[in-house]
VOPAGU-2260 file (C-alpha; in pm, 1 decimal, decimal comma):
REM VOPAGU-2260
SITE   aa  ch    i         X         Y         Z
SITE  UNK   A    0   -2282,8   -1640,5    2926,7
SITE  UNK   A    1   -2605,2   -1501,1    2779,3
SITE  UNK   A    2   -2549,4   -1154,1    2923,3
SITE  UNK   A    3   -2202,5   -1101,8    2778,8
SITE  UNK   A    4   -2336,1    -899,7    2473,1
SITE  UNK   A    5   -2394,6    -582,9    2678,4
SITE  UNK   A    6   -2034,1    -598,6    2809,5
SITE  UNK   A    7   -1887,1    -636,8    2462,8
SITE  UNK   A    8   -2098,5    -352,6    2334,1
SITE  UNK   A    9   -1987,5    -122,8    2624,1
SITE  UNK   A   10   -1619,9    -221,7    2566,7
SITE  UNK   A   11   -1658,7    -149,4    2201,8
SITE  UNK   A   12   -1814,1     190,0    2262,9
SITE  UNK   A   13   -1545,3     271,3    2522,2
SITE  UNK   A   14   -1275,4     182,4    2266,0
SITE  UNK   A   15   -1457,5     388,8    1991,6
SITE  UNK   A   16   -1457,7     700,0    2212,5
SITE  UNK   A   17   -1116,8     681,2    2375,9
SITE  UNK   A   18    -882,3     565,7    2102,4
SITE  UNK   A   19    -819,9     732,2    1770,5
SITE  UNK   A   20    -832,6     498,6    1464,1
SITE  UNK   A   21    -460,9     536,9    1402,8
SITE  UNK   A   22    -369,4     448,2    1747,0
SITE  UNK   A   23    -606,4     144,8    1747,1
SITE  UNK   A   24    -452,5      18,0    1420,1
SITE  UNK   A   25     -98,0      74,9    1557,9
SITE  UNK   A   26    -179,8    -129,2    1864,5
SITE  UNK   A   27    -325,1    -411,0    1665,6
SITE  UNK   A   28     -20,6    -426,9    1443,8
SITE  UNK   A   29     206,0    -421,1    1752,3
SITE  UNK   A   30       9,8    -704,0    1914,2
SITE  UNK   A   31      32,5    -899,4    1577,8
SITE  UNK   A   32     412,1    -835,9    1560,4
SITE  UNK   A   33     472,3    -970,8    1918,9
SITE  UNK   A   34     242,2   -1272,4    1847,0
SITE  UNK   A   35     434,8   -1354,0    1525,6
SITE  UNK   A   36     766,3   -1317,0    1695,8
SITE  UNK   A   37     661,5   -1563,9    1968,5
SITE  UNK   A   38     531,4   -1813,7    1715,8
SITE  UNK   A   39     850,5   -1794,5    1508,9
SITE  UNK   A   40    1068,0   -1849,5    1818,9
SITE  UNK   A   41     857,4   -2153,1    1913,6
SITE  UNK   A   42     883,5   -2298,9    1569,8
SITE  UNK   A   43    1264,9   -2259,6    1565,6
SITE  UNK   A   44    1287,2   -2425,4    1904,1
SITE  UNK   A   45    1062,8   -2709,6    1782,1
SITE  UNK   A   46    1272,1   -2758,9    1463,3
SITE  UNK   A   47    1594,2   -2755,7    1663,4
SITE  UNK   A   48    1452,0   -3007,6    1909,5
SITE  UNK   A   49    1338,7   -3241,7    1634,4
SITE  UNK   A   50    1678,2   -3213,9    1459,9
SITE  UNK   A   51    1857,5   -3316,4    1780,3
SITE  UNK   A   52    1612,2   -3591,5    1839,0
SITE  UNK   A   53    1665,6   -3758,9    1495,0
SITE  UNK   A   54    2030,0   -3697,6    1502,7
SITE  UNK   A   55    2090,1   -3935,4    1783,9
């Protein structure tokens, strides 16, 4: 675990040189959108399950 810093630095350098900033920001927002969508679906399923549980 001590030697992870060089790998992170190399990955950061690779991302810096291969992706433009606009493309990187777009990918970050797209990943955030999908994460938010999954969380919202899970919350809706949890609320509906709780509603059914208390209704019985």
